[in-house]
Structure formats: C-alpha cells, structure tokens
N, CA, C and O atoms as CSV, one atom per row, in Angstrom:
chain,resi,resn,atom,element,x,y,z
A,1,MET,N,N,85.216,69.194,78.093
A,1,MET,CA,C,86.124,69.052,79.208
A,1,MET,C,C,85.503,69.766,80.408
A,1,MET,O,O,85.154,70.943,80.321
A,2,SER,N,N,85.367,69.061,81.512
A,2,SER,CA,C,84.775,69.674,82.694
A,2,SER,C,C,85.856,70.323,83.540
A,2,SER,O,O,87.028,69.950,83.502
A,3,ASP,N,N,85.413,71.304,84.300
A,3,ASP,CA,C,86.328,72.013,85.194
A,3,ASP,C,C,86.054,71.516,86.609
A,3,ASP,O,O,85.116,71.972,87.262
A,4,ASP,N,N,86.878,70.577,87.080
A,4,ASP,CA,C,86.667,69.954,88.379
A,4,ASP,C,C,87.347,70.711,89.511
A,4,ASP,O,O,87.292,70.275,90.661
A,5,ASN,N,N,87.982,71.825,89.212
A,5,ASN,CA,C,88.683,72.573,90.241
A,5,ASN,C,C,87.674,73.214,91.181
A,5,ASN,O,O,86.733,73.869,90.733
A,6,GLN,N,N,87.867,73.030,92.481
A,6,GLN,CA,C,86.949,73.535,93.488
A,6,GLN,C,C,87.261,74.956,93.943
A,6,GLN,O,O,86.473,75.545,94.683
A,7,ILE,N,N,88.373,75.513,93.526
A,7,ILE,CA,C,88.760,76.843,93.969
A,7,ILE,C,C,87.890,77.891,93.288
A,7,ILE,O,O,87.787,77.950,92.063
A,8,GLU,N,N,87.266,78.719,94.131
A,8,GLU,CA,C,86.453,79.817,93.611
A,8,GLU,C,C,87.279,81.089,93.654
A,8,GLU,O,O,87.774,81.487,94.708
A,9,VAL,N,N,87.418,81.703,92.536
A,9,VAL,CA,C,88.164,82.955,92.442
A,9,VAL,C,C,87.212,84.088,92.815
A,9,VAL,O,O,86.136,84.207,92.227
A,10,PRO,N,N,87.594,84.925,93.787
A,10,PRO,CA,C,86.693,86.005,94.205
A,10,PRO,C,C,86.520,87.057,93.108
A,10,PRO,O,O,87.411,87.261,92.282
A,11,PRO,N,N,85.375,87.714,93.111
A,11,PRO,CA,C,85.125,88.750,92.104
A,11,PRO,C,C,86.188,89.846,92.082
A,11,PRO,O,O,86.502,90.384,91.020
A,12,SER,N,N,86.739,90.178,93.244
A,12,SER,CA,C,87.764,91.228,93.289
A,12,SER,C,C,88.991,90.842,92.478
A,12,SER,O,O,89.653,91.709,91.908
A,13,PHE,N,N,89.302,89.550,92.418
A,13,PHE,CA,C,90.443,89.105,91.620
A,13,PHE,C,C,90.032,88.946,90.157
A,13,PHE,O,O,90.802,89.298,89.263
A,14,LEU,N,N,88.851,88.429,89.903
A,14,LEU,CA,C,88.379,88.290,88.523
A,14,LEU,C,C,88.386,89.637,87.809
A,14,LEU,O,O,88.632,89.708,86.605
A,15,ALA,N,N,88.113,90.707,88.558
A,15,ALA,CA,C,88.062,92.052,87.962
A,15,ALA,C,C,89.389,92.447,87.328
A,15,ALA,O,O,89.413,93.254,86.398
A,16,ILE,N,N,90.482,91.894,87.816
A,16,ILE,CA,C,91.801,92.198,87.237
A,16,ILE,C,C,91.861,91.729,85.784
A,16,ILE,O,O,92.502,92.360,84.944
A,17,TYR,N,N,91.201,90.640,85.504
A,17,TYR,CA,C,91.276,90.020,84.178
A,17,TYR,C,C,90.005,90.206,83.348
A,17,TYR,O,O,89.878,89.616,82.275
A,18,ALA,N,N,89.071,91.014,83.830
A,18,ALA,CA,C,87.807,91.198,83.112
A,18,ALA,C,C,87.796,92.535,82.374
A,18,ALA,O,O,88.340,93.534,82.845
A,19,ASP,N,N,87.165,92.521,81.213
A,19,ASP,CA,C,87.009,93.775,80.481
A,19,ASP,C,C,85.698,94.439,80.918
A,19,ASP,O,O,85.036,93.977,81.847
A,20,ALA,N,N,85.341,95.511,80.245
A,20,ALA,CA,C,84.132,96.262,80.617
A,20,ALA,C,C,82.864,95.417,80.513
A,20,ALA,O,O,81.876,95.693,81.193
A,21,ARG,N,N,82.892,94.404,79.675
A,21,ARG,CA,C,81.721,93.531,79.518
A,21,ARG,C,C,81.837,92.263,80.360
A,21,ARG,O,O,81.080,91.311,80.174
A,22,GLN,N,N,82.797,92.261,81.293
A,22,GLN,CA,C,83.015,91.160,82.229
A,22,GLN,C,C,83.516,89.878,81.565
A,22,GLN,O,O,83.356,88.790,82.118
A,23,ARG,N,N,84.123,90.002,80.379
A,23,ARG,CA,C,84.746,88.853,79.727
A,23,ARG,C,C,86.191,88.765,80.184
A,23,ARG,O,O,86.882,89.780,80.278
A,24,LEU,N,N,86.643,87.563,80.465
A,24,LEU,CA,C,88.012,87.365,80.915
A,24,LEU,C,C,88.982,87.481,79.747
A,24,LEU,O,O,88.701,87.023,78.639
A,25,SER,N,N,90.123,88.098,80.012
A,25,SER,CA,C,91.156,88.255,78.990
A,25,SER,C,C,92.071,87.034,78.931
A,25,SER,O,O,92.871,86.901,78.005
A,26,GLU,N,N,91.956,86.150,79.908
A,26,GLU,CA,C,92.742,84.923,79.981
A,26,GLU,C,C,91.790,83.761,80.282
A,26,GLU,O,O,90.709,83.977,80.830
A,27,PRO,N,N,92.178,82.546,79.931
A,27,PRO,CA,C,91.353,81.389,80.289
A,27,PRO,C,C,91.206,81.292,81.812
A,27,PRO,O,O,92.108,81.686,82.551
A,28,ILE,N,N,90.083,80.776,82.269
A,28,ILE,CA,C,89.824,80.678,83.702
A,28,ILE,C,C,90.903,79.864,84.408
A,28,ILE,O,O,91.199,80.131,85.573
A,29,SER,N,N,91.486,78.896,83.751
A,29,SER,CA,C,92.545,78.106,84.381
A,29,SER,C,C,93.762,78.979,84.702
A,29,SER,O,O,94.392,78.809,85.746
A,30,VAL,N,N,94.086,79.902,83.813
A,30,VAL,CA,C,95.205,80.817,84.044
A,30,VAL,C,C,94.856,81.785,85.179
A,30,VAL,O,O,95.679,82.039,86.059
A,31,VAL,N,N,93.646,82.316,85.154
A,31,VAL,CA,C,93.202,83.238,86.199
A,31,VAL,C,C,93.225,82.533,87.556
A,31,VAL,O,O,93.642,83.113,88.559
A,32,ARG,N,N,92.786,81.309,87.577
A,32,ARG,CA,C,92.779,80.539,88.832
A,32,ARG,C,C,94.205,80.326,89.347
A,32,ARG,O,O,94.457,80.459,90.544
A,33,GLU,N,N,95.134,79.997,88.453
A,33,GLU,CA,C,96.535,79.831,88.856
A,33,GLU,C,C,97.114,81.128,89.402
A,33,GLU,O,O,97.819,81.120,90.411
A,34,ARG,N,N,96.819,82.243,88.738
A,34,ARG,CA,C,97.299,83.550,89.194
A,34,ARG,C,C,96.690,83.888,90.560
A,34,ARG,O,O,97.371,84.419,91.437
A,35,TYR,N,N,95.411,83.577,90.729
A,35,TYR,CA,C,94.752,83.826,92.011
A,35,TYR,C,C,95.424,83.033,93.130
A,35,TYR,O,O,95.695,83.571,94.203
A,36,GLU,N,N,95.688,81.758,92.875
A,36,GLU,CA,C,96.332,80.917,93.895
A,36,GLU,C,C,97.697,81.488,94.280
A,36,GLU,O,O,98.038,81.531,95.462
A,37,LEU,N,N,98.474,81.924,93.299
A,37,LEU,CA,C,99.764,82.529,93.566
A,37,LEU,C,C,99.609,83.786,94.422
A,37,LEU,O,O,100.314,83.954,95.417
A,38,CYS,N,N,98.703,84.652,94.039
A,38,CYS,CA,C,98.512,85.915,94.754
A,38,CYS,C,C,97.970,85.692,96.167
A,38,CYS,O,O,98.395,86.368,97.104
A,39,GLU,N,N,97.055,84.770,96.322
A,39,GLU,CA,C,96.537,84.451,97.660
A,39,GLU,C,C,97.660,83.896,98.532
A,39,GLU,O,O,97.774,84.263,99.702
A,40,ASP,N,N,98.486,83.018,97.975
A,40,ASP,CA,C,99.621,82.470,98.729
A,40,ASP,C,C,100.585,83.575,99.152
A,40,ASP,O,O,101.074,83.573,100.282
A,41,LEU,N,N,100.861,84.516,98.254
A,41,LEU,CA,C,101.751,85.626,98.588
A,41,LEU,C,C,101.166,86.483,99.712
A,41,LEU,O,O,101.890,86.892,100.620
A,42,ALA,N,N,99.874,86.752,99.655
A,42,ALA,CA,C,99.229,87.532,100.723
A,42,ALA,C,C,99.356,86.808,102.060
A,42,ALA,O,O,99.653,87.424,103.084
A,43,GLN,N,N,99.130,85.506,102.041
A,43,GLN,CA,C,99.243,84.719,103.275
A,43,GLN,C,C,100.684,84.732,103.804
A,43,GLN,O,O,100.906,84.826,105.011
A,44,LEU,N,N,101.650,84.637,102.899
A,44,LEU,CA,C,103.056,84.631,103.306
A,44,LEU,C,C,103.508,85.971,103.887
A,44,LEU,O,O,104.420,86.017,104.712
A,45,LEU,N,N,102.880,87.041,103.463
A,45,LEU,CA,C,103.271,88.365,103.930
A,45,LEU,C,C,102.724,88.703,105.317
A,45,LEU,O,O,103.153,89.688,105.918
A,46,ILE,N,N,101.800,87.919,105.828
A,46,ILE,CA,C,101.194,88.216,107.132
A,46,ILE,C,C,102.250,88.319,108.225
A,46,ILE,O,O,102.309,89.322,108.936
A,47,ASP,N,N,103.079,87.299,108.367
A,47,ASP,CA,C,104.083,87.303,109.431
A,47,ASP,C,C,105.059,88.462,109.295
A,47,ASP,O,O,105.401,89.112,110.283
A,48,GLN,N,N,105.503,88.720,108.076
A,48,GLN,CA,C,106.449,89.806,107.854
A,48,GLN,C,C,105.809,91.144,108.222
A,48,GLN,O,O,106.444,91.970,108.878
A,49,ALA,N,N,104.581,91.363,107.816
A,49,ALA,CA,C,103.899,92.623,108.118
A,49,ALA,C,C,103.694,92.787,109.622
A,49,ALA,O,O,103.873,93.880,110.158
A,50,GLN,N,N,103.325,91.721,110.294
A,50,GLN,CA,C,103.135,91.790,111.746
A,50,GLN,C,C,104.453,92.080,112.470
A,50,GLN,O,O,104.492,92.858,113.423
A,51,ARG,N,N,105.523,91.447,112.004
A,51,ARG,CA,C,106.840,91.698,112.599
A,51,ARG,C,C,107.239,93.160,112.432
A,51,ARG,O,O,107.692,93.799,113.382
A,52,LEU,N,N,107.072,93.680,111.232
A,52,LEU,CA,C,107.395,95.083,110.983
A,52,LEU,C,C,106.563,95.999,111.873
A,52,LEU,O,O,107.065,96.993,112.398
A,53,HIS,N,N,105.310,95.662,112.036
A,53,HIS,CA,C,104.405,96.492,112.826
A,53,HIS,C,C,104.824,96.541,114.295
A,53,HIS,O,O,104.683,97.575,114.948
A,54,HIS,N,N,105.329,95.445,114.804
A,54,HIS,CA,C,105.680,95.382,116.220
A,54,HIS,C,C,107.130,95.772,116.506
A,54,HIS,O,O,107.476,96.050,117.654
A,55,VAL,N,N,107.973,95.794,115.489
A,55,VAL,CA,C,109.400,96.031,115.730
A,55,VAL,C,C,109.893,97.331,115.090
A,55,VAL,O,O,110.488,98.169,115.768
A,56,ALA,N,N,109.655,97.495,113.823
A,56,ALA,CA,C,110.343,98.560,113.108
A,56,ALA,C,C,109.446,99.693,112.600
A,56,ALA,O,O,109.820,100.862,112.682
A,57,VAL,N,N,108.285,99.355,112.086
A,57,VAL,CA,C,107.447,100.347,111.416
A,57,VAL,C,C,106.070,100.363,112.081
A,57,VAL,O,O,105.288,99.432,111.892
A,58,PRO,N,N,105.770,101.382,112.838
A,58,PRO,CA,C,104.495,101.382,113.558
A,58,PRO,C,C,103.267,101.648,112.683
A,58,PRO,O,O,102.151,101.327,113.090
A,59,SER,N,N,103.441,102.211,111.526
A,59,SER,CA,C,102.307,102.584,110.688
A,59,SER,C,C,101.875,101.438,109.770
A,59,SER,O,O,102.657,100.959,108.948
A,60,GLU,N,N,100.636,101.011,109.920
A,60,GLU,CA,C,100.098,99.966,109.046
A,60,GLU,C,C,100.109,100.430,107.596
A,60,GLU,O,O,100.432,99.658,106.693
A,61,ASP,N,N,99.760,101.682,107.376
A,61,ASP,CA,C,99.751,102.265,106.041
A,61,ASP,C,C,101.126,102.154,105.380
A,61,ASP,O,O,101.239,101.755,104.221
A,62,GLU,N,N,102.160,102.511,106.130
A,62,GLU,CA,C,103.530,102.454,105.603
A,62,GLU,C,C,103.940,101.017,105.285
A,62,GLU,O,O,104.588,100.763,104.269
A,63,ILE,N,N,103.569,100.095,106.138
A,63,ILE,CA,C,103.901,98.680,105.908
A,63,ILE,C,C,103.253,98.191,104.628
A,63,ILE,O,O,103.900,97.530,103.815
A,64,LEU,N,N,101.988,98.507,104.443
A,64,LEU,CA,C,101.274,98.059,103.238
A,64,LEU,C,C,101.859,98.701,101.989
A,64,LEU,O,O,101.966,98.045,100.952
A,65,HIS,N,N,102.238,99.972,102.069
A,65,HIS,CA,C,102.886,100.613,100.923
A,65,HIS,C,C,104.227,99.951,100.612
A,65,HIS,O,O,104.560,99.742,99.445
A,66,ARG,N,N,104.989,99.624,101.640
A,66,ARG,CA,C,106.281,98.965,101.423
A,66,ARG,C,C,106.088,97.583,100.795
A,66,ARG,O,O,106.845,97.187,99.909
A,67,CYS,N,N,105.086,96.865,101.254
A,67,CYS,CA,C,104.815,95.538,100.673
A,67,CYS,C,C,104.481,95.672,99.194
A,67,CYS,O,O,104.981,94.908,98.368
A,68,ARG,N,N,103.640,96.638,98.862
A,68,ARG,CA,C,103.267,96.834,97.457
A,68,ARG,C,C,104.482,97.249,96.634
A,68,ARG,O,O,104.682,96.755,95.525
A,69,ASP,N,N,105.289,98.153,97.174
A,69,ASP,CA,C,106.502,98.570,96.463
A,69,ASP,C,C,107.408,97.373,96.202
A,69,ASP,O,O,107.991,97.258,95.123
A,70,GLY,N,N,107.528,96.491,97.175
A,70,GLY,CA,C,108.346,95.290,97.006
A,70,GLY,C,C,107.798,94.368,95.933
A,70,GLY,O,O,108.556,93.717,95.213
A,71,LEU,N,N,106.486,94.315,95.830
A,71,LEU,CA,C,105.863,93.469,94.811
A,71,LEU,C,C,105.951,94.075,93.409
A,71,LEU,O,O,105.748,93.378,92.415
A,72,LEU,N,N,106.251,95.363,93.333
A,72,LEU,CA,C,106.297,96.051,92.037
A,72,LEU,C,C,107.694,96.120,91.425
A,72,LEU,O,O,107.889,96.811,90.425
A,73,THR,N,N,108.657,95.425,91.999
A,73,THR,CA,C,110.006,95.450,91.439
A,73,THR,C,C,110.026,94.788,90.065
A,73,THR,O,O,109.109,94.047,89.710
A,74,THR,N,N,111.059,95.057,89.309
A,74,THR,CA,C,111.154,94.482,87.962
A,74,THR,C,C,111.294,92.965,87.990
A,74,THR,O,O,110.964,92.296,87.011
A,75,GLU,N,N,111.777,92.419,89.094
A,75,GLU,CA,C,111.929,90.964,89.216
A,75,GLU,C,C,110.636,90.275,89.654
A,75,GLU,O,O,110.589,89.049,89.759
A,76,SER,N,N,109.619,91.037,89.901
A,76,SER,CA,C,108.377,90.501,90.453
A,76,SER,C,C,107.700,89.529,89.481
A,76,SER,O,O,107.799,89.664,88.262
A,77,VAL,N,N,107.026,88.569,90.051
A,77,VAL,CA,C,106.280,87.593,89.248
A,77,VAL,C,C,104.811,87.983,89.141
A,77,VAL,O,O,104.013,87.242,88.567
A,78,VAL,N,N,104.447,89.142,89.691
A,78,VAL,CA,C,103.055,89.586,89.634
A,78,VAL,C,C,102.960,90.929,88.922
A,78,VAL,O,O,103.914,91.707,88.898
A,79,SER,N,N,101.808,91.180,88.351
A,79,SER,CA,C,101.558,92.460,87.682
A,79,SER,C,C,101.252,93.533,88.734
A,79,SER,O,O,101.070,93.226,89.912
A,80,ALA,N,N,101.200,94.776,88.298
A,80,ALA,CA,C,100.870,95.875,89.209
A,80,ALA,C,C,99.474,95.699,89.793
A,80,ALA,O,O,99.265,95.933,90.983
A,81,ALA,N,N,98.526,95.292,88.970
A,81,ALA,CA,C,97.155,95.075,89.457
A,81,ALA,C,C,97.120,93.934,90.470
A,81,ALA,O,O,96.415,94.011,91.476
A,82,GLU,N,N,97.874,92.888,90.203
A,82,GLU,CA,C,97.934,91.772,91.147
A,82,GLU,C,C,98.609,92.198,92.452
A,82,GLU,O,O,98.181,91.790,93.532
A,83,ALA,N,N,99.659,93.017,92.359
A,83,ALA,CA,C,100.348,93.500,93.560
A,83,ALA,C,C,99.393,94.295,94.441
A,83,ALA,O,O,99.392,94.139,95.662
A,84,THR,N,N,98.596,95.133,93.831
A,84,THR,CA,C,97.614,95.904,94.592
A,84,THR,C,C,96.592,94.977,95.228
A,84,THR,O,O,96.221,95.169,96.387
A,85,TRP,N,N,96.130,93.972,94.487
A,85,TRP,CA,C,95.171,93.017,95.047
A,85,TRP,C,C,95.790,92.275,96.235
A,85,TRP,O,O,95.127,92.082,97.255
A,86,ILE,N,N,97.031,91.867,96.115
A,86,ILE,CA,C,97.715,91.138,97.192
A,86,ILE,C,C,97.750,91.989,98.462
A,86,ILE,O,O,97.460,91.496,99.552
A,87,VAL,N,N,98.100,93.255,98.320
A,87,VAL,CA,C,98.191,94.134,99.486
A,87,VAL,C,C,96.809,94.398,100.074
A,87,VAL,O,O,96.658,94.471,101.294
A,88,ARG,N,N,95.817,94.539,99.231
A,88,ARG,CA,C,94.447,94.705,99.750
A,88,ARG,C,C,94.011,93.452,100.503
A,88,ARG,O,O,93.372,93.537,101.551
A,89,ARG,N,N,94.358,92.310,99.968
A,89,ARG,CA,C,94.030,91.048,100.645
A,89,ARG,C,C,94.805,90.933,101.957
A,89,ARG,O,O,94.260,90.477,102.962
A,90,LEU,N,N,96.057,91.339,101.951
A,90,LEU,CA,C,96.858,91.328,103.168
A,90,LEU,C,C,96.209,92.212,104.233
A,90,LEU,O,O,96.090,91.804,105.388
A,91,ALA,N,N,95.794,93.405,103.855
A,91,ALA,CA,C,95.125,94.305,104.804
A,91,ALA,C,C,93.866,93.647,105.363
A,91,ALA,O,O,93.579,93.750,106.556
A,92,GLU,N,N,93.129,92.979,104.502
A,92,GLU,CA,C,91.919,92.278,104.944
A,92,GLU,C,C,92.271,91.173,105.942
A,92,GLU,O,O,91.613,91.039,106.974
A,93,LEU,N,N,93.288,90.395,105.646
A,93,LEU,CA,C,93.698,89.300,106.532
A,93,LEU,C,C,94.181,89.809,107.888
A,93,LEU,O,O,93.988,89.151,108.910
A,94,LEU,N,N,94.809,90.981,107.888
A,94,LEU,CA,C,95.327,91.563,109.120
A,94,LEU,C,C,94.291,92.437,109.838
A,94,LEU,O,O,94.518,92.898,110.957
A,95,ASP,N,N,93.167,92.651,109.182
A,95,ASP,CA,C,92.123,93.534,109.697
A,95,ASP,C,C,92.656,94.957,109.850
A,95,ASP,O,O,92.397,95.633,110.846
A,96,TRP,N,N,93.413,95.397,108.832
A,96,TRP,CA,C,93.948,96.751,108.771
A,96,TRP,C,C,93.189,97.513,107.686
A,96,TRP,O,O,92.670,96.918,106.741
A,97,ARG,N,N,93.131,98.829,107.836
A,97,ARG,CA,C,92.550,99.665,106.797
A,97,ARG,C,C,93.535,99.710,105.639
A,97,ARG,O,O,94.725,99.954,105.838
A,98,CYS,N,N,93.046,99.477,104.449
A,98,CYS,CA,C,93.933,99.490,103.285
A,98,CYS,C,C,94.004,100.903,102.727
A,98,CYS,O,O,92.974,101.539,102.505
A,99,PRO,N,N,95.224,101.397,102.499
A,99,PRO,CA,C,95.345,102.745,101.931
A,99,PRO,C,C,94.895,102.761,100.478
A,99,PRO,O,O,94.815,101.724,99.820
A,100,ASP,N,N,94.606,103.952,99.999
A,100,ASP,CA,C,94.289,104.116,98.585
A,100,ASP,C,C,95.603,104.126,97.813
A,100,ASP,O,O,96.593,104.724,98.234
A,101,PHE,N,N,95.580,103.454,96.688
A,101,PHE,CA,C,96.745,103.466,95.807
A,101,PHE,C,C,96.326,104.234,94.565
A,101,PHE,O,O,95.471,103.767,93.813
A,102,PRO,N,N,96.920,105.415,94.336
A,102,PRO,CA,C,96.459,106.303,93.275
A,102,PRO,C,C,96.435,105.684,91.891
A,102,PRO,O,O,95.565,106.021,91.087
A,103,ASP,N,N,97.366,104.787,91.587
A,103,ASP,CA,C,97.431,104.222,90.241
A,103,ASP,C,C,96.719,102.884,90.144
A,103,ASP,O,O,96.855,102.188,89.138
A,104,ALA,N,N,95.968,102.512,91.163
A,104,ALA,CA,C,95.283,101.206,91.157
A,104,ALA,C,C,93.920,101.317,90.507
A,104,ALA,O,O,93.199,100.324,90.411
C-alpha cells in the first residue's frame, strides 16, 4: 500500500511520537492526522492571540501560557505534548518568543 499523502510532518511534531531510537509509537497515518489537527488549532489561535495582545493582555508570554492552559483542560482533544507543540507553533506563526514550559 503506497502512502500518497503529500503532507510532510515536521520533525518537531514527529518527536512527540518518537522513542529514543526515533521509532514512531503510532502509525504514520495517525501521526499525520494528529499533526493536521494541531496545525489547524495553531492557525485558529492566531486571531484570538492577536486580539488578546491588542485589547486585554499586553504580554505575549502570558497569552501563550493562557493558550496552553486552555489546551490542557480535561475536555481537550490534544495531549500535553501536543498542546505545547501547538503553542510553540503559534509563537512561530506570530513571530513571538516562545516561553519555556517546565514540564515540556
């Protein structure tokens, strides 16, 4: 069976699902689906983060922490590692410095 999907999963996301020997813990199709979800979430958070930055919360660091906290709720559809990746990707998309997350 060939893999005709053109989406390339970045190494930073693959690392979430790779062990010390760089073997994936899930099939690549699952990893690709998770990546698409997380990338979409990062893209969706851009407007909200920009609005917060200009209206309510002046600190980029605080906004990114709040976004991650929101992604870590019990109702979340993403894991903690994925939530951290989403926020790092959001910071990259916004050209903001990403804070360190101690448990990441």
